[in-house]
All heavy atoms as TSV, in Angstrom:
chain	resi	resn	atom	element	x	y	z
A	1	MET	N	N	-0.317	-10.895	-23.927
A	1	MET	CA	C	0.685	-11.834	-23.629
A	1	MET	C	C	0.118	-13.243	-23.591
A	1	MET	O	O	0.728	-14.217	-24.098
A	1	MET	CB	C	1.333	-11.467	-22.262
A	1	MET	CG	C	2.503	-12.241	-21.944
A	1	MET	SD	S	3.927	-11.764	-22.912
A	1	MET	CE	C	5.089	-11.437	-21.685
A	2	GLY	N	N	-1.085	-13.372	-22.950
A	2	GLY	CA	C	-1.697	-14.673	-22.884
A	2	GLY	C	C	-2.121	-15.175	-24.236
A	2	GLY	O	O	-2.012	-16.395	-24.505
A	3	LEU	N	N	-2.585	-14.320	-25.120
A	3	LEU	CA	C	-2.972	-14.678	-26.469
A	3	LEU	C	C	-1.771	-15.195	-27.279
A	3	LEU	O	O	-1.846	-16.185	-27.977
A	3	LEU	CB	C	-3.628	-13.512	-27.177
A	3	LEU	CG	C	-4.190	-13.775	-28.581
A	3	LEU	CD1	C	-5.243	-14.873	-28.530
A	3	LEU	CD2	C	-4.777	-12.468	-29.172
A	4	ILE	N	N	-0.677	-14.518	-27.111
A	4	ILE	CA	C	0.560	-14.911	-27.828
A	4	ILE	C	C	0.990	-16.291	-27.359
A	4	ILE	O	O	1.338	-17.148	-28.161
A	4	ILE	CB	C	1.721	-13.899	-27.581
A	4	ILE	CG1	C	1.321	-12.580	-28.222
A	4	ILE	CG2	C	3.022	-14.372	-28.106
A	4	ILE	CD1	C	2.251	-11.407	-27.839
A	5	ALA	N	N	0.964	-16.530	-26.038
A	5	ALA	CA	C	1.376	-17.819	-25.521
A	5	ALA	C	C	0.434	-18.950	-26.024
A	5	ALA	O	O	0.906	-20.014	-26.363
A	5	ALA	CB	C	1.339	-17.784	-23.986
A	6	LYS	N	N	-0.854	-18.666	-26.115
A	6	LYS	CA	C	-1.800	-19.663	-26.639
A	6	LYS	C	C	-1.550	-19.999	-28.107
A	6	LYS	O	O	-1.616	-21.158	-28.474
A	6	LYS	CB	C	-3.259	-19.182	-26.460
A	6	LYS	CG	C	-3.827	-19.435	-25.137
A	6	LYS	CD	C	-5.299	-19.040	-25.140
A	6	LYS	CE	C	-5.912	-19.347	-23.764
A	6	LYS	NZ	N	-7.333	-19.036	-23.729
A	7	LYS	N	N	-1.265	-18.966	-28.872
A	7	LYS	CA	C	-1.017	-19.217	-30.297
A	7	LYS	C	C	0.284	-19.882	-30.558
A	7	LYS	O	O	0.380	-20.774	-31.395
A	7	LYS	CB	C	-1.105	-17.883	-31.073
A	7	LYS	CG	C	-2.511	-17.344	-31.181
A	7	LYS	CD	C	-2.595	-16.309	-32.234
A	7	LYS	CE	C	-4.000	-15.757	-32.303
A	7	LYS	NZ	N	-4.673	-16.009	-33.514
A	8	CYS	N	N	1.308	-19.491	-29.818
A	8	CYS	CA	C	2.632	-20.103	-30.056
A	8	CYS	C	C	2.796	-21.459	-29.367
A	8	CYS	O	O	3.515	-22.311	-29.879
A	8	CYS	CB	C	3.722	-19.122	-29.513
A	8	CYS	SG	S	3.809	-17.595	-30.453
A	9	PHE	N	N	2.155	-21.651	-28.247
A	9	PHE	CA	C	2.307	-22.875	-27.479
A	9	PHE	C	C	0.909	-23.409	-27.100
A	9	PHE	O	O	0.500	-23.325	-25.934
A	9	PHE	CB	C	3.135	-22.636	-26.248
A	9	PHE	CG	C	4.483	-21.983	-26.487
A	9	PHE	CD1	C	4.641	-20.628	-26.254
A	9	PHE	CD2	C	5.532	-22.693	-27.050
A	9	PHE	CE1	C	5.863	-20.027	-26.501
A	9	PHE	CE2	C	6.720	-22.094	-27.326
A	9	PHE	CZ	C	6.885	-20.741	-27.028
A	10	PRO	N	N	0.148	-23.975	-28.091
A	10	PRO	CA	C	-1.212	-24.320	-27.781
A	10	PRO	C	C	-1.390	-25.439	-26.767
A	10	PRO	O	O	-2.413	-25.587	-26.112
A	10	PRO	CB	C	-1.768	-24.795	-29.141
A	10	PRO	CG	C	-0.562	-25.117	-29.952
A	10	PRO	CD	C	0.551	-24.222	-29.425
A	11	ASN	N	N	-0.381	-26.300	-26.589
A	11	ASN	CA	C	-0.457	-27.418	-25.650
A	11	ASN	C	C	0.209	-27.135	-24.281
A	11	ASN	O	O	0.278	-28.043	-23.454
A	11	ASN	CB	C	0.188	-28.681	-26.280
A	11	ASN	CG	C	-0.582	-29.121	-27.520
A	11	ASN	OD1	O	-1.799	-28.981	-27.609
A	11	ASN	ND2	N	0.190	-29.639	-28.482
A	12	ALA	N	N	0.629	-25.914	-24.129
A	12	ALA	CA	C	1.309	-25.526	-22.879
A	12	ALA	C	C	0.321	-25.437	-21.710
A	12	ALA	O	O	-0.852	-25.137	-21.904
A	12	ALA	CB	C	2.027	-24.201	-23.041
A	13	THR	N	N	0.845	-25.725	-20.523
A	13	THR	CA	C	0.003	-25.576	-19.296
A	13	THR	C	C	0.564	-24.413	-18.534
A	13	THR	O	O	1.744	-24.296	-18.293
A	13	THR	CB	C	0.144	-26.884	-18.427
A	13	THR	OG1	O	-0.223	-27.979	-19.198
A	13	THR	CG2	C	-0.692	-26.769	-17.204
A	14	ARG	N	N	-0.381	-23.520	-18.157
A	14	ARG	CA	C	0.038	-22.362	-17.368
A	14	ARG	C	C	0.247	-22.731	-15.922
A	14	ARG	O	O	-0.574	-23.424	-15.326
A	14	ARG	CB	C	-1.042	-21.278	-17.457
A	14	ARG	CG	C	-0.625	-20.012	-16.693
A	14	ARG	CD	C	-1.722	-18.974	-16.797
A	14	ARG	NE	N	-1.664	-18.361	-18.143
A	14	ARG	CZ	C	-2.527	-17.461	-18.515
A	14	ARG	NH1	N	-3.498	-17.021	-17.765
A	14	ARG	NH2	N	-2.426	-16.969	-19.723
A	15	VAL	N	N	1.352	-22.349	-15.341
A	15	VAL	CA	C	1.655	-22.619	-13.937
A	15	VAL	C	C	1.975	-21.330	-13.229
A	15	VAL	O	O	2.369	-20.337	-13.801
A	15	VAL	CB	C	2.814	-23.629	-13.771
A	15	VAL	CG1	C	2.479	-24.968	-14.409
A	15	VAL	CG2	C	4.084	-23.074	-14.368
A	16	THR	N	N	1.809	-21.362	-11.907
A	16	THR	CA	C	2.183	-20.231	-11.091
A	16	THR	C	C	3.242	-20.714	-10.123
A	16	THR	O	O	3.036	-21.682	-9.386
A	16	THR	CB	C	0.942	-19.737	-10.297
A	16	THR	OG1	O	-0.074	-19.412	-11.208
A	16	THR	CG2	C	1.298	-18.522	-9.496
A	17	ASP	N	N	4.421	-20.030	-10.147
A	17	ASP	CA	C	5.458	-20.457	-9.255
A	17	ASP	C	C	5.436	-19.661	-7.960
A	17	ASP	O	O	4.991	-18.508	-7.933
A	17	ASP	CB	C	6.804	-20.379	-9.943
A	17	ASP	CG	C	7.193	-18.950	-10.306
A	17	ASP	OD1	O	6.463	-18.325	-11.085
A	17	ASP	OD2	O	8.225	-18.505	-9.795
A	18	ARG	N	N	5.926	-20.240	-6.924
A	18	ARG	CA	C	5.853	-19.643	-5.561
A	18	ARG	C	C	6.656	-18.322	-5.518
A	18	ARG	O	O	6.245	-17.388	-4.875
A	18	ARG	CB	C	6.427	-20.658	-4.578
A	18	ARG	CG	C	6.455	-20.130	-3.178
A	18	ARG	CD	C	6.994	-21.213	-2.203
A	18	ARG	NE	N	7.287	-20.588	-0.926
A	18	ARG	CZ	C	8.499	-20.544	-0.417
A	18	ARG	NH1	N	9.502	-21.099	-0.987
A	18	ARG	NH2	N	8.692	-19.953	0.708
A	19	PHE	N	N	7.773	-18.251	-6.202
A	19	PHE	CA	C	8.626	-17.056	-6.139
A	19	PHE	C	C	7.857	-15.866	-6.600
A	19	PHE	O	O	7.891	-14.802	-5.934
A	19	PHE	CB	C	9.881	-17.240	-6.991
A	19	PHE	CG	C	10.650	-15.962	-7.152
A	19	PHE	CD1	C	11.450	-15.486	-6.154
A	19	PHE	CD2	C	10.551	-15.210	-8.311
A	19	PHE	CE1	C	12.168	-14.318	-6.259
A	19	PHE	CE2	C	11.261	-14.045	-8.460
A	19	PHE	CZ	C	12.060	-13.574	-7.444
A	20	HIS	N	N	7.184	-15.946	-7.750
A	20	HIS	CA	C	6.506	-14.736	-8.313
A	20	HIS	C	C	5.285	-14.391	-7.494
A	20	HIS	O	O	4.953	-13.186	-7.353
A	20	HIS	CB	C	6.188	-14.964	-9.756
A	20	HIS	CG	C	7.389	-14.895	-10.615
A	20	HIS	ND1	N	8.066	-16.039	-11.056
A	20	HIS	CD2	C	8.112	-13.854	-11.111
A	20	HIS	CE1	C	9.130	-15.682	-11.775
A	20	HIS	NE2	N	9.180	-14.354	-11.824
A	21	VAL	N	N	4.571	-15.389	-6.973
A	21	VAL	CA	C	3.456	-15.074	-6.089
A	21	VAL	C	C	3.907	-14.358	-4.833
A	21	VAL	O	O	3.327	-13.316	-4.410
A	21	VAL	CB	C	2.671	-16.371	-5.712
A	21	VAL	CG1	C	1.615	-16.096	-4.656
A	21	VAL	CG2	C	2.041	-16.975	-6.931
A	22	GLN	N	N	4.996	-14.822	-4.255
A	22	GLN	CA	C	5.523	-14.215	-3.036
A	22	GLN	C	C	6.027	-12.814	-3.356
A	22	GLN	O	O	5.814	-11.869	-2.580
A	22	GLN	CB	C	6.643	-15.067	-2.511
A	22	GLN	CG	C	7.072	-14.705	-1.121
A	22	GLN	CD	C	8.031	-15.748	-0.521
A	22	GLN	OE1	O	8.370	-16.770	-1.153
A	22	GLN	NE2	N	8.480	-15.513	0.687
A	23	LYS	N	N	6.638	-12.630	-4.528
A	23	LYS	CA	C	7.149	-11.301	-4.928
A	23	LYS	C	C	5.983	-10.337	-5.070
A	23	LYS	O	O	6.071	-9.179	-4.571
A	23	LYS	CB	C	7.876	-11.435	-6.244
A	23	LYS	CG	C	8.487	-10.147	-6.755
A	23	LYS	CD	C	9.229	-10.358	-8.047
A	23	LYS	CE	C	9.730	-9.065	-8.563
A	23	LYS	NZ	N	9.414	-8.800	-9.953
A	24	LEU	N	N	4.892	-10.722	-5.711
A	24	LEU	CA	C	3.726	-9.861	-5.896
A	24	LEU	C	C	3.141	-9.496	-4.550
A	24	LEU	O	O	2.724	-8.329	-4.295
A	24	LEU	CB	C	2.704	-10.517	-6.788
A	24	LEU	CG	C	3.045	-10.667	-8.250
A	24	LEU	CD1	C	2.046	-11.549	-8.978
A	24	LEU	CD2	C	3.208	-9.315	-8.915
A	25	ALA	N	N	3.010	-10.446	-3.644
A	25	ALA	CA	C	2.453	-10.194	-2.331
A	25	ALA	C	C	3.342	-9.191	-1.554
A	25	ALA	O	O	2.847	-8.271	-0.906
A	25	ALA	CB	C	2.286	-11.505	-1.547
A	26	THR	N	N	4.624	-9.388	-1.608
A	26	THR	CA	C	5.572	-8.514	-0.911
A	26	THR	C	C	5.464	-7.092	-1.459
A	26	THR	O	O	5.496	-6.144	-0.685
A	26	THR	CB	C	7.020	-9.054	-1.014
A	26	THR	OG1	O	7.059	-10.366	-0.480
A	26	THR	CG2	C	7.991	-8.172	-0.279
A	27	GLU	N	N	5.404	-6.962	-2.772
A	27	GLU	CA	C	5.288	-5.647	-3.357
A	27	GLU	C	C	4.009	-4.969	-2.963
A	27	GLU	O	O	4.006	-3.739	-2.706
A	27	GLU	CB	C	5.374	-5.758	-4.900
A	27	GLU	CG	C	6.760	-6.104	-5.397
A	27	GLU	CD	C	6.825	-6.373	-6.890
A	27	GLU	OE1	O	5.739	-6.448	-7.528
A	27	GLU	OE2	O	7.897	-6.564	-7.412
A	28	ALA	N	N	2.922	-5.727	-2.921
A	28	ALA	CA	C	1.597	-5.133	-2.475
A	28	ALA	C	C	1.688	-4.629	-1.017
A	28	ALA	O	O	1.246	-3.563	-0.697
A	28	ALA	CB	C	0.528	-6.177	-2.639
A	29	LEU	N	N	2.298	-5.442	-0.160
A	29	LEU	CA	C	2.444	-5.039	1.237
A	29	LEU	C	C	3.332	-3.828	1.357
A	29	LEU	O	O	3.076	-2.921	2.148
A	29	LEU	CB	C	3.036	-6.162	2.077
A	29	LEU	CG	C	2.073	-7.310	2.393
A	29	LEU	CD1	C	2.780	-8.494	3.045
A	29	LEU	CD2	C	0.935	-6.843	3.265
A	30	GLN	N	N	4.388	-3.774	0.590
A	30	GLN	CA	C	5.297	-2.615	0.578
A	30	GLN	C	C	4.556	-1.364	0.174
A	30	GLN	O	O	4.717	-0.294	0.789
A	30	GLN	CB	C	6.486	-2.864	-0.315
A	30	GLN	CG	C	7.506	-1.788	-0.336
A	30	GLN	CD	C	8.280	-1.657	0.997
A	30	GLN	OE1	O	8.341	-2.607	1.787
A	30	GLN	NE2	N	8.837	-0.510	1.212
A	31	GLU	N	N	3.736	-1.483	-0.846
A	31	GLU	CA	C	2.976	-0.343	-1.332
A	31	GLU	C	C	2.003	0.193	-0.249
A	31	GLU	O	O	1.917	1.380	-0.012
A	31	GLU	CB	C	2.173	-0.710	-2.569
A	31	GLU	CG	C	1.440	0.429	-3.221
A	31	GLU	CD	C	0.699	0.008	-4.470
A	31	GLU	OE1	O	1.160	-0.877	-5.163
A	31	GLU	OE2	O	-0.368	0.600	-4.717
A	32	ILE	N	N	1.375	-0.725	0.403
A	32	ILE	CA	C	0.420	-0.354	1.487
A	32	ILE	C	C	1.177	0.281	2.658
A	32	ILE	O	O	0.727	1.304	3.212
A	32	ILE	CB	C	-0.394	-1.544	1.973
A	32	ILE	CG1	C	-1.336	-2.028	0.857
A	32	ILE	CG2	C	-1.117	-1.279	3.240
A	32	ILE	CD1	C	-1.988	-3.350	1.158
A	33	SER	N	N	2.312	-0.296	2.973
A	33	SER	CA	C	3.092	0.252	4.168
A	33	SER	C	C	3.643	1.619	3.877
A	33	SER	O	O	3.935	2.351	4.797
A	33	SER	CB	C	4.208	-0.743	4.540
A	33	SER	OG	O	5.221	-0.710	3.578
A	34	ILE	N	N	3.758	2.025	2.631
A	34	ILE	CA	C	4.225	3.338	2.275
A	34	ILE	C	C	3.013	4.295	2.170
A	34	ILE	O	O	3.023	5.410	2.620
A	34	ILE	CB	C	5.044	3.329	0.961
A	34	ILE	CG1	C	6.351	2.610	1.199
A	34	ILE	CG2	C	5.282	4.737	0.426
A	34	ILE	CD1	C	7.114	2.273	-0.076
A	35	LYS	N	N	1.954	3.773	1.529
A	35	LYS	CA	C	0.786	4.645	1.215
A	35	LYS	C	C	0.018	5.058	2.485
A	35	LYS	O	O	-0.368	6.208	2.650
A	35	LYS	CB	C	-0.118	3.869	0.284
A	35	LYS	CG	C	-1.362	4.578	-0.143
A	35	LYS	CD	C	-2.193	3.701	-1.033
A	35	LYS	CE	C	-3.550	4.301	-1.312
A	35	LYS	NZ	N	-4.406	3.395	-2.062
A	36	TYR	N	N	-0.216	4.125	3.384
A	36	TYR	CA	C	-1.053	4.370	4.540
A	36	TYR	C	C	-0.507	5.461	5.444
A	36	TYR	O	O	-1.258	6.389	5.781
A	36	TYR	CB	C	-1.317	3.070	5.348
A	36	TYR	CG	C	-2.184	3.289	6.509
A	36	TYR	CD1	C	-3.560	3.576	6.394
A	36	TYR	CD2	C	-1.643	3.274	7.820
A	36	TYR	CE1	C	-4.331	3.752	7.477
A	36	TYR	CE2	C	-2.469	3.482	8.909
A	36	TYR	CZ	C	-3.833	3.720	8.754
A	36	TYR	OH	O	-4.583	3.960	9.834
A	37	PRO	N	N	0.774	5.430	5.850
A	37	PRO	CA	C	1.266	6.509	6.707
A	37	PRO	C	C	1.126	7.908	6.041
A	37	PRO	O	O	0.856	8.855	6.749
A	37	PRO	CB	C	2.738	6.161	6.922
A	37	PRO	CG	C	2.803	4.663	6.760
A	37	PRO	CD	C	1.759	4.363	5.702
A	38	TRP	N	N	1.321	7.972	4.736
A	38	TRP	CA	C	1.191	9.257	4.099
A	38	TRP	C	C	-0.255	9.765	4.115
A	38	TRP	O	O	-0.505	10.977	4.268
A	38	TRP	CB	C	1.689	9.249	2.635
A	38	TRP	CG	C	3.176	9.303	2.546
A	38	TRP	CD1	C	4.045	8.298	2.243
A	38	TRP	CD2	C	4.024	10.402	2.936
A	38	TRP	NE1	N	5.330	8.685	2.345
A	38	TRP	CE2	C	5.351	9.985	2.777
A	38	TRP	CE3	C	3.751	11.693	3.388
A	38	TRP	CZ2	C	6.439	10.826	3.001
A	38	TRP	CZ3	C	4.814	12.535	3.615
A	38	TRP	CH2	C	6.145	12.096	3.440
A	39	GLU	N	N	-1.224	8.840	3.969
A	39	GLU	CA	C	-2.623	9.230	4.101
A	39	GLU	C	C	-2.909	9.759	5.499
A	39	GLU	O	O	-3.646	10.766	5.647
A	39	GLU	CB	C	-3.497	8.030	3.773
A	39	GLU	CG	C	-3.572	7.668	2.337
A	39	GLU	CD	C	-4.452	6.461	2.037
A	39	GLU	OE1	O	-5.067	5.931	3.012
A	39	GLU	OE2	O	-4.490	6.044	0.870
A	40	VAL	N	N	-2.414	9.105	6.503
A	40	VAL	CA	C	-2.594	9.544	7.886
A	40	VAL	C	C	-1.975	10.914	8.122
A	40	VAL	O	O	-2.528	11.787	8.788
A	40	VAL	CB	C	-2.051	8.490	8.885
A	40	VAL	CG1	C	-2.104	9.029	10.329
A	40	VAL	CG2	C	-2.776	7.213	8.757
A	41	ILE	N	N	-0.766	11.118	7.593
A	41	ILE	CA	C	-0.084	12.414	7.714
A	41	ILE	C	C	-0.920	13.515	7.018
A	41	ILE	O	O	-1.082	14.616	7.600
A	41	ILE	CB	C	1.340	12.342	7.126
A	41	ILE	CG1	C	2.208	11.516	8.037
A	41	ILE	CG2	C	1.932	13.730	6.957
A	41	ILE	CD1	C	3.557	11.154	7.428
A	42	ASP	N	N	-1.470	13.224	5.851
A	42	ASP	CA	C	-2.282	14.217	5.160
A	42	ASP	C	C	-3.534	14.557	5.955
A	42	ASP	O	O	-3.921	15.709	6.062
A	42	ASP	CB	C	-2.681	13.698	3.765
A	42	ASP	CG	C	-1.520	13.686	2.783
A	42	ASP	OD1	O	-0.498	14.362	3.051
A	42	ASP	OD2	O	-1.614	12.934	1.792
A	43	GLN	N	N	-4.151	13.522	6.552
A	43	GLN	CA	C	-5.354	13.788	7.378
A	43	GLN	C	C	-5.020	14.625	8.569
A	43	GLN	O	O	-5.730	15.576	8.923
A	43	GLN	CB	C	-5.952	12.453	7.869
A	43	GLN	CG	C	-6.605	11.670	6.771
A	43	GLN	CD	C	-7.068	10.297	7.248
A	43	GLN	OE1	O	-6.818	9.928	8.390
A	43	GLN	NE2	N	-7.663	9.571	6.372
A	44	GLU	N	N	-3.882	14.337	9.227
A	44	GLU	CA	C	-3.460	15.128	10.382
A	44	GLU	C	C	-3.140	16.589	9.964
A	44	GLU	O	O	-3.503	17.516	10.698
A	44	GLU	CB	C	-2.276	14.476	11.058
A	44	GLU	CG	C	-1.858	15.195	12.353
A	44	GLU	CD	C	-0.694	14.580	13.040
A	44	GLU	OE1	O	0.332	14.323	12.354
A	44	GLU	OE2	O	-0.790	14.342	14.274
A	45	ASN	N	N	-2.524	16.755	8.852
A	45	ASN	CA	C	-2.227	18.103	8.365
A	45	ASN	C	C	-3.495	18.886	8.108
A	45	ASN	O	O	-3.549	20.098	8.421
A	45	ASN	CB	C	-1.398	18.064	7.100
A	45	ASN	CG	C	0.054	17.677	7.393
A	45	ASN	OD1	O	0.530	17.780	8.507
A	45	ASN	ND2	N	0.735	17.200	6.330
A	46	ASP	N	N	-4.558	18.219	7.619
A	46	ASP	CA	C	-5.833	18.882	7.389
A	46	ASP	C	C	-6.435	19.330	8.723
A	46	ASP	O	O	-6.962	20.428	8.868
A	46	ASP	CB	C	-6.818	17.965	6.647
A	46	ASP	CG	C	-6.402	17.719	5.227
A	46	ASP	OD1	O	-5.624	18.502	4.672
A	46	ASP	OD2	O	-6.916	16.744	4.633
A	47	VAL	N	N	-6.348	18.456	9.723
A	47	VAL	CA	C	-6.886	18.769	11.066
A	47	VAL	C	C	-6.111	19.946	11.674
A	47	VAL	O	O	-6.700	20.842	12.291
A	47	VAL	CB	C	-6.879	17.530	11.988
A	47	VAL	CG1	C	-7.230	17.882	13.403
A	47	VAL	CG2	C	-7.783	16.448	11.432
A	48	ILE	N	N	-4.810	19.926	11.526
A	48	ILE	CA	C	-3.956	21.016	12.035
A	48	ILE	C	C	-4.337	22.349	11.407
A	48	ILE	O	O	-4.459	23.382	12.064
A	48	ILE	CB	C	-2.469	20.707	11.847
A	48	ILE	CG1	C	-2.028	19.551	12.731
A	48	ILE	CG2	C	-1.613	21.939	12.096
A	48	ILE	CD1	C	-0.640	19.003	12.464
A	49	GLU	N	N	-4.540	22.300	10.076
A	49	GLU	CA	C	-4.889	23.470	9.351
A	49	GLU	C	C	-6.245	24.056	9.799
A	49	GLU	O	O	-6.392	25.261	10.013
A	49	GLU	CB	C	-4.937	23.182	7.844
A	49	GLU	CG	C	-4.878	24.419	6.950
A	49	GLU	CD	C	-3.593	25.237	7.148
A	49	GLU	OE1	O	-2.521	24.620	7.323
A	49	GLU	OE2	O	-3.685	26.441	7.051
A	50	LYS	N	N	-7.194	23.173	10.015
A	50	LYS	CA	C	-8.521	23.589	10.487
A	50	LYS	C	C	-8.412	24.168	11.926
A	50	LYS	O	O	-9.066	25.152	12.231
A	50	LYS	CB	C	-9.508	22.432	10.498
A	50	LYS	CG	C	-9.957	22.044	9.137
A	50	LYS	CD	C	-10.888	20.805	9.189
A	50	LYS	CE	C	-11.269	20.393	7.776
A	50	LYS	NZ	N	-12.101	19.156	7.790
A	51	ALA	N	N	-7.565	23.563	12.766
A	51	ALA	CA	C	-7.366	24.073	14.104
A	51	ALA	C	C	-6.754	25.463	14.097
A	51	ALA	O	O	-7.116	26.335	14.864
A	51	ALA	CB	C	-6.480	23.103	14.909
A	52	LYS	N	N	-5.826	25.703	13.190
A	52	LYS	CA	C	-5.162	27.021	13.078
A	52	LYS	C	C	-6.193	28.101	12.640
A	52	LYS	O	O	-6.207	29.193	13.176
A	52	LYS	CB	C	-4.026	26.998	12.040
A	52	LYS	CG	C	-2.768	26.392	12.548
A	52	LYS	CD	C	-1.685	26.469	11.485
A	52	LYS	CE	C	-0.411	25.780	11.945
A	52	LYS	NZ	N	0.630	25.790	10.920
A	53	LYS	N	N	-7.053	27.687	11.666
A	53	LYS	CA	C	-8.069	28.626	11.177
A	53	LYS	C	C	-9.068	28.993	12.274
A	53	LYS	O	O	-9.540	30.133	12.335
A	53	LYS	CB	C	-8.774	28.071	9.964
A	53	LYS	CG	C	-7.892	28.070	8.725
A	53	LYS	CD	C	-8.629	27.503	7.524
A	53	LYS	CE	C	-7.727	27.528	6.304
A	53	LYS	NZ	N	-8.386	26.919	5.131
A	54	SER	N	N	-9.414	28.010	13.104
A	54	SER	CA	C	-10.407	28.316	14.152
A	54	SER	C	C	-9.732	28.705	15.465
A	54	SER	O	O	-10.407	28.841	16.468
A	54	SER	CB	C	-11.291	27.059	14.356
A	54	SER	OG	O	-10.522	25.966	14.760
A	55	LYS	N	N	-8.430	28.855	15.419
A	55	LYS	CA	C	-7.620	29.270	16.582
A	55	LYS	C	C	-7.839	28.383	17.793
A	55	LYS	O	O	-8.031	28.841	18.932
A	55	LYS	CB	C	-7.921	30.727	16.938
A	55	LYS	CG	C	-7.524	31.653	15.787
A	55	LYS	CD	C	-7.736	33.107	16.124
A	55	LYS	CE	C	-7.336	33.912	14.904
A	55	LYS	NZ	N	-7.366	35.305	15.097
A	56	VAL	N	N	-7.800	27.075	17.502
A	56	VAL	CA	C	-7.939	26.063	18.581
A	56	VAL	C	C	-6.564	25.391	18.724
A	56	VAL	O	O	-5.886	25.090	17.706
A	56	VAL	CB	C	-9.025	25.031	18.188
A	56	VAL	CG1	C	-9.051	23.901	19.188
A	56	VAL	CG2	C	-10.361	25.678	18.070
A	57	ASN	N	N	-6.174	25.101	19.935
A	57	ASN	CA	C	-4.920	24.438	20.188
A	57	ASN	C	C	-5.005	23.002	19.742
A	57	ASN	O	O	-5.870	22.255	20.204
A	57	ASN	CB	C	-4.501	24.550	21.638
A	57	ASN	CG	C	-3.097	24.075	21.900
A	57	ASN	OD1	O	-2.302	24.007	20.969
A	57	ASN	ND2	N	-2.793	23.734	23.112
A	58	PHE	N	N	-4.098	22.550	18.870
A	58	PHE	CA	C	-4.112	21.188	18.368
A	58	PHE	C	C	-3.003	20.412	19.090
A	58	PHE	O	O	-1.867	20.846	19.193
A	58	PHE	CB	C	-3.855	21.105	16.860
A	58	PHE	CG	C	-3.728	19.714	16.335
A	58	PHE	CD1	C	-4.839	18.958	16.158
A	58	PHE	CD2	C	-2.495	19.190	16.075
A	58	PHE	CE1	C	-4.767	17.666	15.669
A	58	PHE	CE2	C	-2.394	17.886	15.593
A	58	PHE	CZ	C	-3.502	17.126	15.412
A	59	GLU	N	N	-3.370	19.238	19.608
A	59	GLU	CA	C	-2.399	18.364	20.259
A	59	GLU	C	C	-2.419	17.022	19.522
A	59	GLU	O	O	-3.432	16.336	19.504
A	59	GLU	CB	C	-2.759	18.181	21.714
A	59	GLU	CG	C	-1.578	17.587	22.493
A	59	GLU	CD	C	-1.863	17.691	24.001
A	59	GLU	OE1	O	-2.309	18.760	24.450
A	59	GLU	OE2	O	-1.627	16.671	24.669
A	60	SER	N	N	-1.271	16.722	18.932
A	60	SER	CA	C	-1.159	15.461	18.183
A	60	SER	C	C	-1.093	14.233	19.048
A	60	SER	O	O	-0.479	14.281	20.113
A	60	SER	CB	C	0.092	15.543	17.317
A	60	SER	OG	O	0.249	14.379	16.538
A	61	LYS	N	N	-1.720	13.166	18.586
A	61	LYS	CA	C	-1.654	11.870	19.290
A	61	LYS	C	C	-0.439	11.156	18.814
A	61	LYS	O	O	-0.132	11.082	17.624
A	61	LYS	CB	C	-2.871	11.046	19.016
A	61	LYS	CG	C	-4.170	11.623	19.542
A	61	LYS	CD	C	-5.327	10.717	19.263
A	61	LYS	CE	C	-6.596	11.331	19.707
A	61	LYS	NZ	N	-7.784	10.471	19.373
A	62	THR	N	N	0.311	10.568	19.734
A	62	THR	CA	C	1.487	9.782	19.398
A	62	THR	C	C	1.167	8.307	19.676
A	62	THR	O	O	0.777	7.930	20.776
A	62	THR	CB	C	2.695	10.216	20.271
A	62	THR	OG1	O	2.942	11.585	20.074
A	62	THR	CG2	C	3.910	9.421	19.851
A	63	LEU	N	N	1.317	7.517	18.628
A	63	LEU	CA	C	1.051	6.111	18.737
A	63	LEU	C	C	2.373	5.332	18.805
A	63	LEU	O	O	3.339	5.700	18.102
A	63	LEU	CB	C	0.216	5.577	17.533
A	63	LEU	CG	C	-1.106	6.313	17.334
A	63	LEU	CD1	C	-1.750	5.785	16.053
A	63	LEU	CD2	C	-2.027	6.043	18.483
A	64	GLN	N	N	2.424	4.295	19.582
A	64	GLN	CA	C	3.606	3.501	19.703
A	64	GLN	C	C	3.570	2.383	18.677
A	64	GLN	O	O	2.513	1.788	18.451
A	64	GLN	CB	C	3.803	2.977	21.096
A	64	GLN	CG	C	4.063	4.076	22.112
A	64	GLN	CD	C	4.690	3.554	23.334
A	64	GLN	OE1	O	4.854	2.376	23.509
A	64	GLN	NE2	N	5.077	4.440	24.212
A	65	MET	N	N	4.696	2.051	18.124
A	65	MET	CA	C	4.767	0.937	17.155
A	65	MET	C	C	4.898	-0.375	17.948
A	65	MET	O	O	5.693	-0.429	18.880
A	65	MET	CB	C	5.979	1.083	16.235
A	65	MET	CG	C	5.931	2.361	15.335
A	65	MET	SD	S	4.612	2.238	14.146
A	65	MET	CE	C	5.287	1.079	13.006
A	66	GLY	N	N	4.130	-1.348	17.576
A	66	GLY	CA	C	4.227	-2.623	18.275
A	66	GLY	C	C	4.559	-3.723	17.284
A	66	GLY	O	O	4.288	-3.616	16.084
A	67	TYR	N	N	5.163	-4.736	17.750
A	67	TYR	CA	C	5.493	-5.887	16.896
A	67	TYR	C	C	4.726	-7.091	17.337
A	67	TYR	O	O	4.577	-7.348	18.515
A	67	TYR	CB	C	6.986	-6.144	16.940
A	67	TYR	CG	C	7.823	-4.998	16.393
A	67	TYR	CD1	C	8.376	-4.057	17.222
A	67	TYR	CD2	C	8.003	-4.887	15.005
A	67	TYR	CE1	C	9.077	-2.986	16.699
A	67	TYR	CE2	C	8.709	-3.862	14.511
A	67	TYR	CZ	C	9.255	-2.904	15.340
A	67	TYR	OH	O	9.966	-1.872	14.823
A	68	LEU	N	N	4.220	-7.824	16.381
A	68	LEU	CA	C	3.439	-9.028	16.683
A	68	LEU	C	C	4.330	-10.202	16.979
A	68	LEU	O	O	5.374	-10.375	16.510
A	68	LEU	CB	C	2.510	-9.364	15.491
A	68	LEU	CG	C	1.521	-8.251	15.091
A	68	LEU	CD1	C	0.738	-8.723	13.895
A	68	LEU	CD2	C	0.553	-8.036	16.253
């Protein structure tokens, strides 16, 4: 894409607009906010499975959500 722009518009100046930067940042945060809880759930499921195999009582920790 960049090569095409250079060949077609050799005197053009590349700019970054606030909207697209903000959009990319928001999408990245959204991806993290979805990915991280699933990783934690998978880890907890592994611990539960190990506890079942070793016949140990597993007690899950409950964390409260806080707002800044």
